[in-house]
C-alpha positions in Angstrom: 23.7 -39.3 0.2 25.4 -40.7 2.7 27.7 -38.8 4.4 29.6 -39.1 8.0 27.9 -36.7 9.9 26.0 -39.0 11.9 29.3 -39.9 13.5 30.5 -36.8 13.5 28.0 -34.8 15.0 28.5 -35.2 18.2 32.4 -34.2 18.5 32.9 -30.5 19.7 35.1 -28.0 18.9 36.2 -26.5 22.2 38.9 -23.3 21.3 38.9 -20.9 24.3 41.4 -18.8 24.1 42.1 -16.1 26.6 45.8 -14.7 25.5 46.1 -11.9 22.6 47.9 -12.6 19.7 47.5 -14.2 15.9 47.2 -17.6 15.2 48.9 -19.3 12.7 47.8 -22.9 11.0 49.8 -25.8 9.3 48.7 -28.4 7.2 50.0 -31.8 8.3 48.4 -33.8 5.7 46.1 -33.6 2.6 44.8 -36.0 0.1 43.0 -35.4 -3.2 41.1 -37.7 -5.4 43.4 -38.0 -8.7 39.4 -38.8 -10.3 38.2 -35.0 -10.0 39.3 -32.5 -12.2 36.5 -29.7 -11.9 35.7 -27.1 -9.3 32.2 -27.4 -7.1 29.7 -24.8 -8.4 28.0 -24.1 -5.1 28.9 -25.8 -1.4 27.5 -26.3 1.5 29.2 -25.4 4.2 29.1 -27.5 7.5 30.8 -26.7 10.5 30.2 -29.5 13.3 30.3 -27.9 17.1 29.3 -28.2 20.3 28.4 -24.5 20.9 26.4 -22.8 18.2 28.3 -19.6 17.9 31.0 -21.5 16.8 29.3 -23.3 14.6 28.0 -19.9 13.0 31.8 -18.2 13.1 33.2 -21.1 11.3 30.7 -21.7 8.4 30.1 -17.6 7.7 33.8 -17.0 7.2 34.0 -20.0 5.1 30.9 -18.8 3.0 32.1 -15.4 2.9 35.6 -16.8 1.5 34.3 -19.4 -1.0 32.2 -16.9 -2.2 35.2 -14.6 -2.8 36.5 -17.0 -5.3 33.6 -17.2 -7.7 31.8 -20.1 -6.4 28.4 -20.0 -4.6 28.1 -21.0 -1.0 25.7 -21.7 1.9 25.9 -22.0 5.6 24.2 -25.1 7.2 22.6 -23.3 9.8 20.7 -20.9 7.2 18.8 -23.9 6.2 18.9 -27.1 8.6 16.9 -26.8 11.9 19.1 -28.0 14.7 16.9 -31.2 14.7 17.9 -32.6 11.3 21.5 -31.7 11.3 22.2 -35.6 11.2 19.6 -36.3 8.9 21.2 -37.3 5.5 18.1 -37.5 3.5 16.6 -33.8 4.8 20.5 -32.5 3.4 20.4 -34.0 0.2 17.4 -32.6 -0.3 18.0 -29.2 1.2 21.5 -29.1 -1.3 19.2 -30.2 -3.9 16.6 -27.6 -3.4 19.6 -24.8 -3.4 22.0 -26.0 -5.9 24.7 -27.0 -4.3 26.9 -29.9 -6.0 29.4 -29.8 -2.9 29.7 -30.2 0.7 32.2 -29.4 3.3 32.5 -30.5 6.5 35.0 -29.0 9.0 35.1 -30.6 12.4 37.7 -30.4 15.5 39.7 -33.3 16.3 42.3 -32.8 19.1 43.6 -30.1 21.5 47.3 -30.4 21.7 49.6 -28.7 24.3 53.3 -28.0 23.1 55.6 -27.0 26.0 59.4 -25.1 24.8 61.6 -23.2 26.6 62.2 -19.6 26.4 65.2 -18.4 27.7 67.1 -16.7 29.2 70.5 -18.8 28.6 69.8 -22.6 28.4 72.5 -24.9 30.3 72.7 -28.3 30.3 72.9 -29.5 34.2 74.9 -31.8 36.2 74.0 -35.6 37.2 76.4 -35.9 40.0 73.8 -36.1 42.6 70.7 -37.4 42.8 69.1 -33.6 42.2 71.5 -32.9 39.3 70.6 -36.4 38.0 66.6 -35.6 38.4 66.9 -32.1 36.5 68.7 -33.7 33.7 65.9 -35.7 33.0 64.1 -32.7 31.4 67.3 -32.3 29.1 68.2 -29.0 30.3 67.3 -25.8 32.6 65.9 -22.3 31.2 68.1 -19.7 33.4 66.1 -16.7 33.7 63.5 -17.8 31.5 60.3 -19.7 31.4 58.7 -22.3 30.2 55.7 -21.7 27.6 52.5 -23.4 26.8 51.5 -23.3 23.0 48.3 -24.8 22.2 47.0 -26.4 19.0 43.7 -27.3 17.9 43.9 -30.0 15.3 41.4 -29.9 12.7 39.6 -32.2 9.5 38.3 -30.4 6.6 36.4 -32.6 3.9 35.0 -32.2 0.5 32.7 -34.4 -0.8 30.9 -34.0 -3.7 26.8 -34.2 -4.3 25.4 -37.6 -5.8 27.3 -40.4 -4.9 28.6 -38.2 -2.1 32.8 -39.4 -2.8 35.6 -37.6 -1.0 37.1 -34.9 -3.5 39.5 -33.3 -0.7 40.7 -33.6 2.7 43.2 -31.4 4.6 43.9 -32.5 8.7 46.0 -29.1 10.6 46.7 -27.5 13.4 46.2 -24.0 14.8 48.0 -22.6 17.1 45.6 -21.0 19.8 46.6 -17.8 20.6 44.2 -14.9 20.3 39.9 -14.8 20.8 37.4 -17.8 19.3 37.1 -15.6 16.1 41.0 -14.3 15.2 41.6 -18.3 16.1 38.6 -19.2 13.6 39.7 -16.5 10.6 43.4 -17.9 10.5 42.0 -21.4 10.3 39.6 -20.7 7.4 42.1 -18.2 5.4 44.8 -21.1 5.6 42.7 -23.8 4.7 40.4 -21.6 1.9 44.4 -20.9 0.2 45.1 -24.6 0.6 42.2 -25.5 -1.4 43.0 -23.3 -4.2 46.7 -24.7 -4.2 45.0 -27.8 -4.7 42.7 -26.7 -7.3 39.3 -27.8 -5.7 38.3 -24.3 -5.3 38.5 -21.7 -7.9 41.1 -19.1 -7.9 39.0 -15.9 -8.6 
């Protein structure tokens, strides 16, 4: 078994959030192997994260939601020691011991910030003077409003089969960060599981 864990392991998951609210997730790209027509019986879940608490929250939430779909699941942190987390052979042996025939790997890819004008009223700025032209470079001004910064975590989730470790399914997504780490994770995992069911790579009950 040769998973791309060694190259992924040092990529950290960073999601430090201070503003309350609800996060939403959007799939930006998805692919499924046409050769894979069944669903896994048991999945080993591996979250690649810098913080151990984040890793455990991600893995636990995925495991809980996968089990709701009549599919076995196990969090990697419960069976794989920290010094073995990038050891492919060790992980393959643990999968065999646990009867897992698929592995799900989720990781953080990027953190992006989007800026938007929240009016008040909007009006186009003049550019007859240098002051007007400078302001016009921003397109519009917010009159009695403010500029909002929306942070998004870009994530990647891959599902591999046991045996040859072929890629079964992969999705890229972005989740708006508006809440605590735990709420962010729950919003992300919930949407990914929903998409996996829709793509028929996970049982629907």
